[in-house]
One Martini backbone bead per residue (centre of mass of N, CA, C, O) as a GRO file, in nm:
protein
  282
    1UNK     BB    1  -9.293   7.507  -6.127
    2UNK     BB    2  -9.621   7.633  -6.244
    3UNK     BB    3  -9.737   7.947  -6.369
    4UNK     BB    4 -10.035   8.155  -6.387
    5UNK     BB    5 -10.279   8.381  -6.551
    6UNK     BB    6 -10.642   8.416  -6.529
    7UNK     BB    7 -10.830   8.618  -6.741
    8UNK     BB    8 -10.922   8.925  -6.751
    9UNK     BB    9 -10.809   9.223  -6.788
   10UNK     BB   10 -10.723   9.305  -6.458
   11UNK     BB   11 -10.859   8.995  -6.348
   12UNK     BB   12 -10.640   8.789  -6.273
   13UNK     BB   13 -10.567   8.458  -6.175
   14UNK     BB   14 -10.366   8.297  -5.969
   15UNK     BB   15 -10.179   7.996  -6.073
   16UNK     BB   16 -10.127   7.655  -6.040
   17UNK     BB   17  -9.963   7.400  -6.233
   18UNK     BB   18 -10.104   7.049  -6.226
   19UNK     BB   19 -10.177   6.782  -6.407
   20UNK     BB   20 -10.371   6.981  -6.593
   21UNK     BB   21 -10.415   7.183  -6.366
   22UNK     BB   22 -10.580   7.463  -6.187
   23UNK     BB   23 -10.472   7.663  -5.895
   24UNK     BB   24 -10.566   7.866  -5.655
   25UNK     BB   25 -10.373   8.150  -5.502
   26UNK     BB   26 -10.544   8.355  -5.321
   27UNK     BB   27 -10.486   8.241  -5.032
   28UNK     BB   28 -10.157   8.341  -5.068
   29UNK     BB   29 -10.212   8.541  -5.317
   30UNK     BB   30 -10.297   8.825  -5.517
   31UNK     BB   31 -10.030   8.770  -5.685
   32UNK     BB   32  -9.781   8.750  -5.951
   33UNK     BB   33  -9.512   8.917  -5.806
   34UNK     BB   34  -9.278   9.079  -5.630
   35UNK     BB   35  -9.413   8.995  -5.347
   36UNK     BB   36  -9.429   8.701  -5.393
   37UNK     BB   37  -9.123   8.649  -5.417
   38UNK     BB   38  -9.014   8.796  -5.163
   39UNK     BB   39  -9.218   8.587  -4.984
   40UNK     BB   40  -9.190   8.305  -5.090
   41UNK     BB   41  -9.439   8.193  -5.281
   42UNK     BB   42  -9.342   7.931  -5.401
   43UNK     BB   43  -9.327   7.772  -5.145
   44UNK     BB   44  -9.617   7.817  -5.059
   45UNK     BB   45  -9.744   7.682  -5.309
   46UNK     BB   46  -9.618   7.400  -5.274
   47UNK     BB   47  -9.748   7.346  -4.997
   48UNK     BB   48 -10.052   7.383  -5.076
   49UNK     BB   49 -10.051   7.165  -5.297
   50UNK     BB   50  -9.960   6.919  -5.115
   51UNK     BB   51 -10.209   6.975  -4.913
   52UNK     BB   52 -10.479   7.044  -5.075
   53UNK     BB   53 -10.592   7.376  -5.050
   54UNK     BB   54 -10.636   7.416  -5.361
   55UNK     BB   55 -10.841   7.520  -5.584
   56UNK     BB   56 -10.994   7.454  -5.866
   57UNK     BB   57 -10.988   7.577  -6.202
   58UNK     BB   58 -11.107   7.688  -6.482
   59UNK     BB   59 -10.979   7.694  -6.846
   60UNK     BB   60 -11.201   7.682  -7.046
   61UNK     BB   61 -11.217   7.978  -7.228
   62UNK     BB   62 -10.974   8.124  -7.091
   63UNK     BB   63 -10.783   8.362  -7.043
   64UNK     BB   64 -10.422   8.429  -7.095
   65UNK     BB   65 -10.199   8.569  -6.911
   66UNK     BB   66  -9.955   8.688  -6.787
   67UNK     BB   67  -9.757   8.513  -6.534
   68UNK     BB   68  -9.713   8.820  -6.461
   69UNK     BB   69  -9.727   9.099  -6.346
   70UNK     BB   70  -9.633   9.399  -6.377
   71UNK     BB   71  -9.324   9.514  -6.402
   72UNK     BB   72  -9.100   9.734  -6.310
   73UNK     BB   73  -8.898   9.613  -6.526
   74UNK     BB   74  -8.753   9.598  -6.871
   75UNK     BB   75  -8.474   9.423  -6.967
   76UNK     BB   76  -8.250   9.435  -7.251
   77UNK     BB   77  -8.071   9.232  -7.506
   78UNK     BB   78  -7.853   9.290  -7.749
   79UNK     BB   79  -7.675   9.101  -7.962
   80UNK     BB   80  -7.680   8.781  -7.824
   81UNK     BB   81  -7.639   8.642  -8.103
   82UNK     BB   82  -7.430   8.529  -8.342
   83UNK     BB   83  -7.650   8.488  -8.580
   84UNK     BB   84  -7.778   8.772  -8.554
   85UNK     BB   85  -7.541   8.954  -8.599
   86UNK     BB   86  -7.470   8.845  -8.878
   87UNK     BB   87  -7.753   8.912  -9.025
   88UNK     BB   88  -7.700   9.239  -8.950
   89UNK     BB   89  -7.384   9.321  -8.960
   90UNK     BB   90  -7.267   9.264  -8.674
   91UNK     BB   91  -7.082   9.295  -8.391
   92UNK     BB   92  -6.985   9.154  -8.125
   93UNK     BB   93  -6.982   9.253  -7.822
   94UNK     BB   94  -6.796   9.303  -7.524
   95UNK     BB   95  -7.069   9.400  -7.416
   96UNK     BB   96  -7.379   9.430  -7.315
   97UNK     BB   97  -7.670   9.535  -7.483
   98UNK     BB   98  -7.865   9.792  -7.333
   99UNK     BB   99  -8.230   9.807  -7.287
  100UNK     BB  100  -8.550   9.940  -7.251
  101UNK     BB  101  -8.895   9.848  -7.159
  102UNK     BB  102  -9.216   9.907  -7.130
  103UNK     BB  103  -9.399   9.743  -6.903
  104UNK     BB  104  -9.691   9.796  -7.054
  105UNK     BB  105  -9.622   9.584  -7.293
  106UNK     BB  106  -9.743   9.364  -7.125
  107UNK     BB  107  -9.888   9.053  -7.246
  108UNK     BB  108 -10.048   8.811  -7.344
  109UNK     BB  109  -9.987   8.526  -7.549
  110UNK     BB  110 -10.292   8.569  -7.698
  111UNK     BB  111 -10.272   8.849  -7.775
  112UNK     BB  112 -10.288   9.120  -7.936
  113UNK     BB  113 -10.089   9.301  -8.183
  114UNK     BB  114  -9.995   9.636  -8.238
  115UNK     BB  115  -9.968   9.836  -8.517
  116UNK     BB  116  -9.835  10.109  -8.554
  117UNK     BB  117  -9.868  10.405  -8.649
  118UNK     BB  118  -9.660  10.427  -8.949
  119UNK     BB  119  -9.574  10.145  -8.974
  120UNK     BB  120  -9.314   9.923  -9.163
  121UNK     BB  121  -9.123   9.762  -8.917
  122UNK     BB  122  -9.256   9.508  -8.789
  123UNK     BB  123  -9.100   9.283  -8.554
  124UNK     BB  124  -8.965   8.974  -8.467
  125UNK     BB  125  -8.893   8.807  -8.123
  126UNK     BB  126  -8.757   8.546  -7.976
  127UNK     BB  127  -8.740   8.494  -7.616
  128UNK     BB  128  -8.581   8.467  -7.309
  129UNK     BB  129  -8.739   8.494  -7.007
  130UNK     BB  130  -8.652   8.660  -6.698
  131UNK     BB  131  -8.734   8.627  -6.352
  132UNK     BB  132  -8.704   8.795  -6.070
  133UNK     BB  133  -8.681   8.695  -5.702
  134UNK     BB  134  -8.442   8.894  -5.613
  135UNK     BB  135  -8.241   9.094  -5.496
  136UNK     BB  136  -7.988   9.282  -5.718
  137UNK     BB  137  -7.651   9.387  -5.607
  138UNK     BB  138  -7.347   9.358  -5.674
  139UNK     BB  139  -7.254   9.103  -5.781
  140UNK     BB  140  -6.966   8.910  -5.771
  141UNK     BB  141  -7.084   8.680  -5.969
  142UNK     BB  142  -7.237   8.473  -6.193
  143UNK     BB  143  -7.286   8.253  -5.977
  144UNK     BB  144  -7.504   8.442  -5.809
  145UNK     BB  145  -7.755   8.451  -6.009
  146UNK     BB  146  -7.928   8.186  -5.960
  147UNK     BB  147  -8.056   8.299  -5.671
  148UNK     BB  148  -8.248   8.542  -5.836
  149UNK     BB  149  -8.415   8.329  -5.992
  150UNK     BB  150  -8.751   8.235  -6.051
  151UNK     BB  151  -8.778   8.231  -6.390
  152UNK     BB  152  -8.938   8.119  -6.703
  153UNK     BB  153  -9.018   8.259  -7.034
  154UNK     BB  154  -9.195   8.350  -7.300
  155UNK     BB  155  -9.070   8.607  -7.526
  156UNK     BB  156  -9.193   8.904  -7.709
  157UNK     BB  157  -8.978   9.131  -7.889
  158UNK     BB  158  -9.122   9.361  -8.028
  159UNK     BB  159  -9.036   9.558  -8.332
  160UNK     BB  160  -8.949   9.890  -8.461
  161UNK     BB  161  -8.700   9.967  -8.680
  162UNK     BB  162  -8.747  10.263  -8.754
  163UNK     BB  163  -8.772  10.364  -8.460
  164UNK     BB  164  -8.499  10.235  -8.353
  165UNK     BB  165  -8.283  10.324  -8.603
  166UNK     BB  166  -8.393  10.593  -8.785
  167UNK     BB  167  -8.521  10.779  -8.517
  168UNK     BB  168  -8.261  10.900  -8.318
  169UNK     BB  169  -8.097  10.636  -8.194
  170UNK     BB  170  -8.317  10.495  -8.022
  171UNK     BB  171  -8.459  10.194  -7.908
  172UNK     BB  172  -8.704  10.222  -7.714
  173UNK     BB  173  -8.929  10.328  -7.921
  174UNK     BB  174  -8.907  10.042  -8.086
  175UNK     BB  175  -9.004   9.870  -7.796
  176UNK     BB  176  -9.270  10.047  -7.660
  177UNK     BB  177  -9.517   9.956  -7.791
  178UNK     BB  178  -9.811   9.865  -7.780
  179UNK     BB  179  -9.787   9.505  -7.696
  180UNK     BB  180  -9.457   9.438  -7.735
  181UNK     BB  181  -9.481   9.196  -7.473
  182UNK     BB  182  -9.541   8.906  -7.491
  183UNK     BB  183  -9.623   8.658  -7.220
  184UNK     BB  184  -9.576   8.328  -7.240
  185UNK     BB  185  -9.796   8.121  -7.050
  186UNK     BB  186  -9.563   8.056  -6.851
  187UNK     BB  187  -9.402   7.983  -6.538
  188UNK     BB  188  -9.087   7.849  -6.483
  189UNK     BB  189  -8.899   7.738  -6.250
  190UNK     BB  190  -8.553   7.726  -6.203
  191UNK     BB  191  -8.557   7.427  -6.083
  192UNK     BB  192  -8.678   7.309  -6.383
  193UNK     BB  193  -8.401   7.417  -6.516
  194UNK     BB  194  -8.115   7.279  -6.600
  195UNK     BB  195  -8.041   7.458  -6.873
  196UNK     BB  196  -8.062   7.772  -7.019
  197UNK     BB  197  -7.822   7.690  -7.247
  198UNK     BB  198  -8.046   7.441  -7.358
  199UNK     BB  199  -8.266   7.608  -7.555
  200UNK     BB  200  -8.520   7.610  -7.775
  201UNK     BB  201  -8.607   7.839  -8.047
  202UNK     BB  202  -8.930   7.944  -8.190
  203UNK     BB  203  -9.071   8.062  -8.505
  204UNK     BB  204  -9.384   8.178  -8.669
  205UNK     BB  205  -9.519   8.296  -8.988
  206UNK     BB  206  -9.792   8.186  -9.113
  207UNK     BB  207  -9.639   7.883  -9.073
  208UNK     BB  208  -9.347   7.997  -9.107
  209UNK     BB  209  -9.034   7.935  -9.042
  210UNK     BB  210  -8.792   8.188  -8.893
  211UNK     BB  211  -8.705   8.053  -8.613
  212UNK     BB  212  -8.405   7.839  -8.500
  213UNK     BB  213  -8.272   7.804  -8.192
  214UNK     BB  214  -8.019   7.869  -7.919
  215UNK     BB  215  -7.890   7.940  -7.612
  216UNK     BB  216  -7.604   7.853  -7.674
  217UNK     BB  217  -7.554   8.132  -7.868
  218UNK     BB  218  -7.486   8.312  -7.648
  219UNK     BB  219  -7.267   8.560  -7.566
  220UNK     BB  220  -7.449   8.604  -7.294
  221UNK     BB  221  -7.544   8.457  -7.028
  222UNK     BB  222  -7.776   8.467  -6.790
  223UNK     BB  223  -7.581   8.512  -6.555
  224UNK     BB  224  -7.405   8.736  -6.680
  225UNK     BB  225  -7.630   8.936  -6.705
  226UNK     BB  226  -7.714   8.971  -6.419
  227UNK     BB  227  -7.448   9.055  -6.310
  228UNK     BB  228  -7.403   9.302  -6.492
  229UNK     BB  229  -7.661   9.466  -6.420
  230UNK     BB  230  -7.585   9.481  -6.100
  231UNK     BB  231  -7.361   9.714  -6.165
  232UNK     BB  232  -7.610   9.941  -6.267
  233UNK     BB  233  -7.858   9.797  -6.117
  234UNK     BB  234  -8.152   9.720  -5.954
  235UNK     BB  235  -8.287   9.419  -5.897
  236UNK     BB  236  -8.616   9.312  -5.878
  237UNK     BB  237  -8.883   9.163  -5.787
  238UNK     BB  238  -9.042   9.095  -6.113
  239UNK     BB  239  -8.832   9.138  -6.303
  240UNK     BB  240  -8.739   9.166  -6.647
  241UNK     BB  241  -8.548   8.958  -6.892
  242UNK     BB  242  -8.435   9.007  -7.228
  243UNK     BB  243  -8.189   8.785  -7.387
  244UNK     BB  244  -8.256   8.759  -7.689
  245UNK     BB  245  -8.210   8.676  -8.050
  246UNK     BB  246  -8.215   8.498  -8.297
  247UNK     BB  247  -8.217   8.415  -8.596
  248UNK     BB  248  -8.487   8.546  -8.835
  249UNK     BB  249  -8.545   8.821  -8.889
  250UNK     BB  250  -8.658   9.052  -9.100
  251UNK     BB  251  -8.397   9.242  -9.099
  252UNK     BB  252  -8.209   8.981  -9.207
  253UNK     BB  253  -8.403   8.954  -9.463
  254UNK     BB  254  -8.411   8.981  -9.783
  255UNK     BB  255  -8.726   9.084  -9.873
  256UNK     BB  256  -8.868   9.069  -9.595
  257UNK     BB  257  -9.159   9.102  -9.471
  258UNK     BB  258  -9.327   9.271  -9.263
  259UNK     BB  259  -9.575   9.319  -9.037
  260UNK     BB  260  -9.924   9.256  -9.077
  261UNK     BB  261 -10.238   9.271  -9.080
  262UNK     BB  262 -10.328   8.925  -8.995
  263UNK     BB  263 -10.094   8.818  -8.878
  264UNK     BB  264  -9.929   8.521  -8.750
  265UNK     BB  265  -9.774   8.441  -8.435
  266UNK     BB  266  -9.549   8.172  -8.335
  267UNK     BB  267  -9.418   8.050  -8.024
  268UNK     BB  268  -9.123   7.880  -7.862
  269UNK     BB  269  -9.000   7.692  -7.574
  270UNK     BB  270  -8.845   7.465  -7.417
  271UNK     BB  271  -9.082   7.390  -7.155
  272UNK     BB  272  -9.273   7.688  -7.190
  273UNK     BB  273  -9.431   7.684  -7.445
  274UNK     BB  274  -9.708   7.833  -7.641
  275UNK     BB  275  -9.758   8.104  -7.867
  276UNK     BB  276 -10.019   8.350  -7.987
  277UNK     BB  277 -10.051   8.611  -8.247
  278UNK     BB  278 -10.228   8.890  -8.372
  279UNK     BB  279 -10.225   9.121  -8.605
  280UNK     BB  280 -10.303   9.475  -8.564
  281UNK     BB  281 -10.437   9.779  -8.610
  282UNK     BB  282 -10.412  10.089  -8.440
   0.00000   0.00000   0.00000
């Protein structure tokens, strides 16, 4: 099943997408958020859609928001693709590299991205985003992770490399600038994804392809990441995990200019849709 949220910032309507139409979910849920997943809103939405009780809503000319409301937390994995580690001169880690991203960075998939003031190294990263659908703490093994995944979405982990790597040694401030996590356009439920380790990811800057990878190259797969995180923190319904990026970021290309105002980034993941953002100066 596919979910989206449509409408102005702060007034998005939760919808189910089916056969090219959008169906209003407000009769069964106020929003697509942690409470929705915790109450098995996916099953309720499927039942209501099958029963024909959900009214259709117009989509033409309507803003597409992030497919979930602001998460409780965004947890990110760094250096998780072998080709990305190679291009940055890093060694693949023995355990996942974990950092946090401010949840308020989440914006819609077609919203503008702000280049921070004083930024010279704003970079792009297409990533597979995982939405948690049930509480996960101290999972016994990676095999248990699949049961707590609500679904998947395209995630853009925008990064400011100087803030991240050159100013104080903490990654979070280079990842948490305003608008730095466009998400969507839709959430595809986990049961619709046959193998999250067999998805192609692509990104273009001003029409030039910069990233073209596959989740098969992850050093740590989705299930391993969720199991691993559950040993250190409680994952709650509605939380988001950004699972890393393949090769092709500006930081890894000698002489490659970083993003500037007016640049356009487009990105997609197999089966999860395509997003597009314009860079503007904050």
